[in-house]
C-alpha distance (Angstrom), angle and dihedral (degrees) to the residues before:
residue distance angle dihedral
M1 . . .
K2 3.79 . .
L3 3.82 118.9 .
I4 3.80 113.3 -148.2
K5 3.80 125.5 -169.6
Q6 3.80 103.8 159.2
I7 3.80 128.3 65.0
T8 3.82 90.7 -134.4
D9 3.82 89.9 56.2
L10 3.80 89.8 46.7
N11 3.79 91.2 54.3
K12 3.81 91.4 50.3
A13 3.80 93.8 47.0
I14 3.80 99.1 49.6
N15 3.80 101.9 24.4
K16 3.82 93.3 110.6
E17 3.81 97.4 34.2
N18 3.80 109.6 111.7
D19 3.81 96.6 163.8
L20 3.81 100.7 54.0
G21 3.79 125.0 152.5
F22 3.81 115.9 -154.4
V23 3.81 124.9 -156.4
P24 3.83 110.8 -175.3
T25 3.82 114.1 -157.7
M26 3.77 140.5 164.7
G27 3.79 90.4 -142.6
S28 3.81 128.9 -115.8
L29 3.79 84.7 110.1
H30 3.81 124.2 -153.5
K31 3.82 139.4 173.3
G32 3.80 90.4 -73.7
H33 3.80 90.7 61.2
E34 3.80 89.6 44.8
F35 3.80 89.3 55.4
L36 3.82 91.1 53.2
I37 3.80 90.4 50.3
K38 3.81 92.7 49.4
I39 3.81 90.6 51.5
S40 3.81 89.0 50.0
H41 3.81 90.0 51.8
K42 3.81 89.4 53.8
L43 3.80 96.9 46.9
C44 3.81 102.6 34.0
K45 3.80 135.7 44.9
K46 3.80 94.6 -132.7
T47 3.81 132.2 24.5
L48 3.79 128.3 -150.5
V49 3.81 121.2 -168.1
S50 3.79 121.4 -167.3
I51 3.79 124.0 -156.7
F52 3.78 110.2 -162.2
V53 3.80 128.0 141.6
N54 3.77 97.7 -147.8
P55 3.83 111.6 -145.2
T56 3.80 95.7 -163.5
Q57 3.81 94.4 66.1
F58 3.81 94.3 57.3
N59 3.79 113.9 90.5
N60 3.81 88.7 -175.1
K61 3.82 118.2 60.3
N62 3.79 92.8 -156.4
D63 3.81 90.1 53.1
Y64 3.80 88.6 55.7
K65 3.80 92.5 49.3
T66 3.81 94.4 47.9
Y67 3.81 96.5 42.6
P68 3.84 105.7 127.3
R69 3.81 114.4 -100.4
N70 3.81 128.4 -178.1
L71 3.80 110.1 155.9
N72 3.81 97.7 169.5
K73 3.79 92.0 53.7
D74 3.81 91.1 44.8
L75 3.81 92.7 52.9
K76 3.81 91.5 50.7
I77 3.81 89.5 53.2
L78 3.80 92.5 48.3
K79 3.80 92.1 48.1
R80 3.81 90.5 51.1
L81 3.81 89.5 50.7
K82 3.83 90.3 51.0
V83 3.79 95.3 -124.4
D84 3.81 110.7 -176.2
F85 3.80 99.6 -145.2
V86 3.80 134.1 17.5
Y87 3.81 116.1 -167.0
L88 3.83 116.2 -157.1
P89 3.80 106.0 177.1
S90 3.79 128.8 176.4
V91 3.79 123.0 -122.3
N92 3.82 90.8 -110.8
Q93 3.81 91.8 54.3
I94 3.78 95.1 51.4
Y95 3.78 95.1 44.8
R96 3.79 99.6 37.8
D97 3.82 91.2 105.0
K98 3.82 103.4 80.1
K99 3.81 94.5 173.9
L100 3.80 99.1 76.0
P101 3.81 112.4 112.3
K102 3.79 118.3 -103.2
I103 3.80 113.5 -102.9
T104 3.81 119.3 -133.8
L105 3.78 131.3 178.6
K106 3.77 123.1 -127.1
K107 3.78 117.8 -114.3
S108 3.83 89.8 -109.2
Q109 3.81 89.8 56.8
K110 3.80 95.0 55.3
I111 3.79 94.6 94.3
L112 3.81 136.0 113.7
C113 3.84 108.2 0.3
A114 3.81 92.5 0.5
K115 3.80 89.9 61.1
S116 3.79 95.3 59.9
R117 3.81 102.6 23.9
K118 3.78 101.3 64.9
G119 3.80 111.6 -154.8
H120 3.81 94.1 2.6
F121 3.79 99.8 117.3
E122 3.79 92.2 36.1
G123 3.82 85.7 59.6
V124 3.81 92.4 46.8
L125 3.81 93.0 49.3
D126 3.79 91.8 45.6
V127 3.80 95.7 52.1
L128 3.81 94.4 43.4
N129 3.79 90.2 47.9
R130 3.81 87.7 55.1
F131 3.82 92.5 47.3
V132 3.80 94.5 48.8
K133 3.80 91.4 46.0
L134 3.83 88.6 54.9
M135 3.80 97.9 43.6
S136 3.82 108.5 27.6
P137 3.82 91.0 -152.9
K138 3.77 120.3 -168.0
M139 3.81 90.4 -135.5
M140 3.79 137.6 11.8
F141 3.80 119.8 -156.5
M142 3.81 124.7 -145.8
G143 3.80 134.2 169.6
E144 3.80 123.4 -117.8
K145 3.81 93.6 -131.9
D146 3.81 86.5 85.1
Y147 3.80 90.2 44.6
Q148 3.80 97.2 159.1
Q149 3.79 88.7 51.4
F150 3.81 91.7 50.0
F151 3.81 90.6 46.7
L152 3.81 94.2 52.5
V153 3.81 94.5 41.0
R154 3.80 93.6 49.0
N155 3.79 92.8 50.6
Y156 3.80 93.1 46.1
I157 3.81 100.6 41.6
Q158 3.81 98.5 40.6
K159 3.81 91.8 52.0
K160 3.79 90.9 52.4
Y161 3.81 105.5 34.6
A162 3.81 141.1 29.3
T163 3.83 88.6 -114.5
H164 3.81 116.3 119.0
V165 3.82 113.4 -140.6
Y166 3.80 106.9 -143.8
S167 3.81 121.9 -161.5
C168 3.80 122.0 -146.2
R169 3.79 125.6 -161.8
T170 3.79 121.0 -98.6
I171 3.81 113.3 -93.3
R172 3.81 114.3 -139.9
K173 3.76 139.9 -173.0
S174 3.81 117.0 -114.5
S175 3.82 86.6 -99.6
G176 3.82 89.9 63.2
V177 3.80 96.2 -106.8
A178 3.81 113.5 142.5
L179 3.79 110.5 -124.7
S180 3.79 111.6 -109.6
S181 3.79 136.7 161.2
R182 3.81 87.4 -124.4
N183 3.81 90.5 62.7
S184 3.81 86.9 80.3
L185 3.82 87.0 69.3
L186 3.83 90.9 61.1
N187 3.80 126.3 85.4
K188 3.82 122.2 -134.1
T189 3.80 93.3 -92.6
D190 3.80 92.2 51.3
L191 3.81 91.7 47.4
K192 3.81 89.5 53.2
T193 3.80 90.0 48.7
S194 3.81 92.5 50.2
G195 3.81 88.4 52.7
L196 3.81 91.2 53.1
I197 3.81 90.2 48.6
A198 3.81 91.1 50.3
N199 3.79 91.5 52.9
K200 3.80 91.6 49.0
L201 3.79 89.1 52.6
F202 3.81 92.3 48.6
K203 3.81 87.4 56.0
L204 3.80 91.1 48.9
K205 3.80 91.0 50.5
N206 3.81 90.7 51.7
L207 3.80 90.7 48.5
L208 3.79 91.8 50.3
Y209 3.80 91.3 46.4
K210 3.81 91.7 54.8
K211 3.79 93.4 45.2
N212 3.79 92.0 47.0
K213 3.79 90.8 50.4
Y214 3.79 102.8 41.3
E215 3.80 105.1 29.9
I216 3.77 140.6 26.3
L217 3.80 106.8 -87.3
S218 3.79 104.9 -168.4
P219 3.82 119.8 -156.9
K220 3.81 88.9 -109.0
K221 3.81 93.6 51.4
L222 3.79 90.3 46.6
K223 3.79 92.3 50.0
N224 3.82 92.6 48.0
L225 3.80 92.6 47.3
I226 3.80 93.0 50.7
Q227 3.81 92.4 43.9
K228 3.80 91.3 53.4
F229 3.79 91.3 48.7
K230 3.81 90.6 46.7
E231 3.81 91.1 54.6
Q232 3.81 90.4 49.9
L233 3.82 91.7 52.4
V234 3.81 92.8 48.7
H235 3.80 91.7 48.9
K236 3.82 96.4 44.5
F237 3.82 100.0 42.4
D238 3.82 102.5 24.9
I239 3.80 93.6 -126.9
K240 3.80 134.1 144.7
I241 3.80 111.5 -124.3
E242 3.79 115.1 -153.4
Y243 3.80 93.4 -173.6
L244 3.79 140.5 -15.7
E245 3.81 111.3 -174.1
C246 3.79 143.6 153.2
R247 3.78 115.7 -132.6
N248 3.78 137.6 174.3
S249 3.81 105.5 -96.7
M250 3.82 92.3 -146.5
T251 3.81 98.0 51.9
L252 3.83 106.1 8.5
N253 3.79 89.8 -128.9
S254 3.80 120.5 131.4
S255 3.80 96.7 -107.8
I256 3.80 107.5 106.3
K257 3.81 103.2 152.7
N258 3.83 106.7 132.1
K259 3.81 88.3 -14.2
P260 3.81 133.0 113.3
F261 3.78 108.4 -99.8
K262 3.77 144.1 177.0
L263 3.78 132.8 -145.1
F264 3.81 109.8 -128.9
V265 3.79 125.7 -161.0
A266 3.80 139.0 176.8
Y267 3.79 120.3 179.9
Y268 3.78 142.6 159.0
L269 3.78 119.8 -120.5
N270 3.82 109.3 -173.4
N271 3.82 90.6 -25.3
V272 3.83 93.9 -49.9
R273 3.80 111.7 120.2
L274 3.81 113.8 -138.1
I275 3.80 129.2 -177.2
D276 3.80 131.9 -169.2
N277 3.78 143.0 155.9
F278 3.80 133.0 -151.0
């Protein structure tokens, strides 16, 4: 496993690699990241993992400061997984090129997380654009837990580069909780609660799937059904729900009649923001 901190060293290390798999992370690695790396090992000859907590995608400075970091533990995991390259850049390195065009979202894209986290996805797209420009990977691997992020990144990167953005299923605990670096900010009681919430949302997704398939579920009926369920969750678990919405999984628009769809949620559990989709 080769640790790389400088762009010049990165260029030397991967210059002749034409079958490179790239797994971008912000560290605090878990089994979900491990799954992405294992898929990269299967589909690509070499795998590069980056660890970079990107400041430009945080719309809250305190959130950036408190984001969980554990580099020593991360490196042990990556060594065990036999990752070929680990890139650990500084903020100055990544953002030294001031000439790249500013990225902006269309009005139609400012939904779900983009609606409340101003500048978040612009920051994600910007940093991944810089990474891909540096590395020219054959494939980039992302988890479906951050589905809106994957959706936007895939559309942006694949239009601009020859890199294929590959989505991997969400990895969950037996309780139903989606693995996330932010889970380390939760205590045992909160983790149990998030598992109960996940299972409730799985049931709602199944209910909506049946109704969407076997009866006419008008936009009004859908909205009322979700609103009622949302109120029940808030009352039962004492959480603040930022959004709970059904969206077409192919386009992310709100038209789900006879279309594949996902149920998206973002909520705060004791001031920790969690997202998921079902």
